[in-house]
C-alpha positions as CSV (number, residue, x, y, z in Angstrom):
1,M,-8.1,-16.3,-25.5
2,L,-10.7,-15.6,-22.9
3,T,-9.3,-18.2,-20.4
4,K,-5.8,-16.8,-20.8
5,T,-7.0,-13.3,-20.0
6,F,-9.6,-14.3,-17.5
7,P,-8.5,-17.7,-15.9
8,P,-11.4,-19.9,-14.6
9,G,-10.1,-19.4,-11.0
10,L,-10.4,-15.6,-11.3
11,V,-13.9,-15.9,-12.9
12,D,-15.0,-18.2,-10.2
13,A,-13.7,-15.8,-7.5
14,V,-15.6,-12.9,-9.0
15,I,-18.8,-15.0,-9.3
16,D,-18.5,-16.0,-5.7
17,E,-17.8,-12.5,-4.5
18,A,-20.8,-11.2,-6.4
19,Q,-22.8,-14.1,-4.8
20,A,-23.9,-15.1,-8.3
21,R,-23.1,-18.8,-8.1
22,E,-25.9,-21.0,-9.4
23,L,-27.8,-22.9,-6.7
24,R,-28.7,-25.8,-9.0
25,K,-26.7,-27.2,-11.9
26,R,-27.9,-25.6,-15.1
27,S,-27.3,-25.9,-18.8
28,L,-25.4,-22.6,-18.6
29,P,-23.4,-22.5,-15.3
30,A,-22.3,-19.1,-14.0
31,R,-18.7,-19.6,-15.4
32,L,-19.9,-20.3,-18.9
33,T,-22.5,-17.5,-18.7
34,T,-19.7,-15.1,-17.7
35,Y,-17.5,-16.2,-20.7
36,F,-20.5,-15.9,-23.0
37,T,-21.1,-12.4,-21.9
38,L,-17.4,-11.5,-22.5
39,A,-17.5,-13.2,-25.9
40,M,-20.7,-11.2,-26.9
41,W,-18.7,-8.0,-26.2
42,L,-15.7,-9.3,-28.2
43,W,-17.8,-10.3,-31.2
44,R,-20.5,-7.7,-30.8
45,E,-21.1,-7.5,-34.5
46,Q,-22.1,-11.2,-34.5
47,G,-25.5,-12.6,-33.4
48,Y,-25.9,-14.7,-30.2
49,E,-25.7,-18.0,-32.1
50,E,-22.5,-17.1,-33.9
51,V,-20.9,-15.9,-30.6
52,L,-21.9,-19.2,-28.9
53,R,-20.6,-21.2,-31.8
54,Q,-17.2,-19.4,-31.6
55,L,-17.2,-19.9,-27.8
56,I,-17.9,-23.6,-28.1
57,D,-15.3,-23.9,-30.8
58,G,-12.8,-22.4,-28.5
59,L,-13.9,-24.7,-25.7
60,V,-13.3,-27.8,-27.9
61,R,-9.9,-26.5,-29.1
62,G,-9.0,-25.5,-25.5
63,R,-9.8,-28.9,-24.1
64,A,-7.7,-30.7,-26.7
65,G,-4.7,-28.5,-26.0
66,R,-5.0,-28.4,-22.2
67,G,-5.7,-31.9,-21.2
68,G,-9.4,-31.5,-20.7
69,C,-9.4,-28.2,-18.8
70,G,-12.0,-26.1,-20.5
71,L,-14.7,-23.7,-19.3
72,V,-17.2,-26.3,-18.2
73,R,-17.8,-30.0,-18.7
74,V,-21.1,-31.5,-19.8
75,D,-21.4,-33.4,-16.5
76,H,-21.0,-30.1,-14.6
77,Q,-17.8,-31.3,-12.8
78,D,-15.2,-28.6,-12.5
79,P,-12.6,-29.3,-15.2
80,C,-10.0,-27.0,-13.7
81,P,-8.3,-26.8,-10.3
82,A,-9.3,-23.7,-8.2
83,G,-6.2,-21.8,-9.4
84,G,-7.4,-22.1,-13.0
């Protein structure tokens, strides 16, 4: 749902415009942190752990249905083309 409403390319453009791109590769890259923040708003009645579980569950399902294009890959390589 999040990637359909806010495609990775759009999220990346906003991150770049805000000059909020991470300088080093982190466990939670800027793109994933952005989606996590949006997810916390959507599931605001849930705790952080439940929101993260739902987000990761969506990532796994999204990858399976989109040929590997999710929010972020474990090896930090961009899984999506610039257009999202």
